[in-house]
Structures are given as C-alpha cells and as structure tokens.
N, C-alpha and C positions, 0 to 999 in steps of 0.2 A: 763761460761752460763751452771748451771745445770742444772739438769733434773727438778726439779720443774717451773724455771724459764722459761723451753721449753713450757711447756705444759699450762704455762698459758701468755708465748707472744701467742704462737698456739690457745688456746683459745679465747682472746681476737680480733688476726685477723679474727678467722674465727665468733666469733661474728659483728663487724665489717662489713663482708662479708656479714651474716646473716640482719644485718640492714640496710646495701645500699640495698639490693634483695628484704626485703621488699618493701622498699621504691620507688624504680623503678618501684614494679607492681603496688602498692597505685598511683603512679602517673598516671602509663599509664591506669590502670583501671580510675583515675579520669576524664581523658581528652577523652576518648574513650566511657563514658558513653552515653548512648542513653535516651534522657531526653522525657517525655509524651509529649510535645510539639511536639520534632521530630517524634514520634509516628501519631498523629495526621495528622502533615503533609505528612506524607509519606500514611495514610489512605487515603489522601484528593486526593496526585496526583495521588495512585493506582485508585481513583474513576475515576477520570479524565479521564484517557486513558481507562479507560474499556467502559466509552459513548465516547468518540471519538474512540475505535476500532469498537461501534454499529453501530455509527453514518457512517463509513469510509465504514463498509461492507453494509450498507442501501446505499450507494452512487455507491457501487460498482453492488449491486442487479438493482438498478434505469438505470447506464450506460448500463447494462445487456440489458432491458428490453429495452430501449429506441435503442438500436444497431439493435436486433432483431424488433423493430418496422420500422425501418427508411430500414433496408435489406427485409425486407418482402414490404414498398413502394416504393424502388428499384425493386427487378424483376416485379410487377406490371407494374411499369410505363415501365419495358423495354418491357414486352410483352404488351402491349398498343400502343409502339413507334412501336415494329414489325409488330400490325396490321396494324399499321398507314401507317408504307412502305409499307406493301404487297398491302394494299387499292390504296397507290399513284401509284405501279409500274404497280396493273391493269389497273388504269384509262388513266395512258399515254401508257398504250399497247392500250387499245380499245379505247384512241383518237389518236392512229399512223392507226389505222386498221380502223376509219372512215374518216382519213383523205384519207386513202389510197383508199377505197371506193368512195371518193367526188372528186377525181382526176379519178380513173377511169371512173365515172358516166359523169364526167365534160368532159371527150377525147371524150365519144362516141356520148355524143349529139349537 
C-alpha cells in the first residue's frame, strides 16, 4: 500500500465515521425531541400541581384554624369543669357541715 492509497483509505474511514456519528446524532435528536403536545401536557400538569398546592395550603390553614378553635373550646371546657368541681367540693363541704350541725343539734335536744 503506497502513500496515496493510505490517504484515501484513511479519508474513507474518517468519512464513514463522520456519517455514522451524524446519523447517530440525528436519531438521538429525533427520539428525544419534545413535541408541542408534550409541552402542552407539561403545562397542564404544572397547572394541576399549582392548584393542588393551593388546595393543600388552604386545607392546612383550615386545619390550623380548626385546631386553634378546638384548643380554645377545650380550655374553656376545662375551666368550666374546674369551676364545677370547685362548686361541688364546696357544696359537699357545706352539706357535711350541715349534717354535723344537725347531728349536734339533735344530740342536745
């Protein structure tokens, strides 16, 4: 093989490698290309996600408000229960004092 044949063989090999590379690049671009329908679908998905996040935020706000209301009601109920228990305790003590007084009055008479 002389010098000219070597140069031609090398040129052909390089040209074939270039064509194969170009073809592979074209195939990759062809299969990975994003279509307008895909972009529209992505926009719809983004909008749905945004709406879902807004709904979630509203639900969290509602639950926090509801929790605060219930906590407030619980505090009020506990205060009322303490007041009722104190009243009951006072009434029992007063009833015991009256029984003791009656027993003392009954024993004298």
